[in-house]
matplotlib code that plots the C-alpha trace (Angstrom):
import matplotlib.pyplot as plt

x = [81.5, 80.4, 77.1, 76.7, 76.2, 72.6, 71.2, 70.2, 66.9, 67.0, 67.3, 65.0, 62.9, 65.8, 67.9, 69.5, 66.7, 64.0, 66.1, 66.3, 62.6, 61.9, 64.4, 62.8, 59.3, 60.4, 62.3, 59.0, 57.5, 59.0, 55.5, 54.4, 53.3, 54.6, 51.3, 51.6, 55.1, 54.2, 51.5, 53.9, 56.6, 54.5, 56.3, 54.6, 54.4, 56.7, 59.4, 59.1, 59.3, 62.3, 64.1, 63.3, 64.4, 67.1, 68.8, 68.2, 68.3, 65.2, 62.5, 59.2, 59.3, 56.6, 55.0, 58.2, 60.8, 64.1, 67.6, 68.0, 71.7, 73.1, 76.0, 79.3, 78.2, 74.9, 76.5, 79.0, 76.4, 74.3, 77.4, 78.2, 74.5, 74.5]
y = [23.7, 21.9, 20.6, 16.8, 16.1, 15.8, 13.8, 15.7, 15.3, 12.4, 13.6, 11.2, 13.5, 14.8, 11.6, 10.0, 7.4, 10.2, 12.3, 9.6, 8.8, 12.5, 12.3, 9.2, 10.7, 14.0, 12.2, 11.0, 14.4, 17.7, 19.3, 17.4, 19.3, 18.7, 17.0, 14.5, 13.7, 13.3, 10.9, 8.7, 8.7, 8.7, 11.7, 14.9, 17.9, 19.9, 17.2, 17.1, 20.8, 20.9, 18.2, 20.0, 23.3, 22.8, 19.5, 19.5, 23.3, 23.2, 25.9, 26.1, 28.0, 27.9, 24.9, 22.8, 22.0, 23.4, 23.7, 27.0, 27.2, 27.7, 25.4, 27.0, 26.1, 27.8, 30.9, 30.9, 30.5, 33.4, 35.6, 34.7, 35.2, 38.9]
z = [117.2, 114.0, 112.7, 112.1, 108.3, 107.2, 104.5, 101.5, 99.6, 97.3, 93.7, 91.9, 89.7, 87.8, 87.8, 84.8, 84.4, 84.3, 82.0, 79.5, 79.7, 78.8, 76.0, 74.5, 74.7, 73.2, 70.4, 69.0, 68.7, 69.9, 69.9, 72.9, 76.0, 79.5, 80.3, 77.5, 78.5, 82.1, 81.2, 79.1, 81.7, 84.8, 86.2, 87.4, 85.0, 87.2, 87.1, 83.3, 83.0, 85.3, 83.3, 80.0, 81.2, 83.8, 82.7, 78.9, 78.4, 76.2, 75.9, 74.1, 70.8, 68.2, 70.0, 69.8, 72.5, 71.1, 72.5, 74.5, 74.0, 70.4, 69.3, 68.1, 64.4, 64.8, 66.1, 63.3, 60.7, 62.2, 62.1, 58.5, 57.5, 58.9]

ax = plt.figure().add_subplot(projection="3d")
ax.plot(x, y, z, "-o")
ax.set_aspect("equal")
plt.show()
């Protein structure tokens, strides 16, 4: 006994087009809020937040959206500094 395949939900909120919209909006000013970005891109605030955190690995630090993950060069410079 097997189930028939079911269609998945369409992934439009976190699609490539919306990710690029958020990147373009964020490149102007990293201090923008999710609400400001959502107004510019015509996306919901939740979708903007998901793109920023899940797809782009960014988090808000000192009112700026910054990469959550460090690059190898950043890790090396921190080791050398200490």
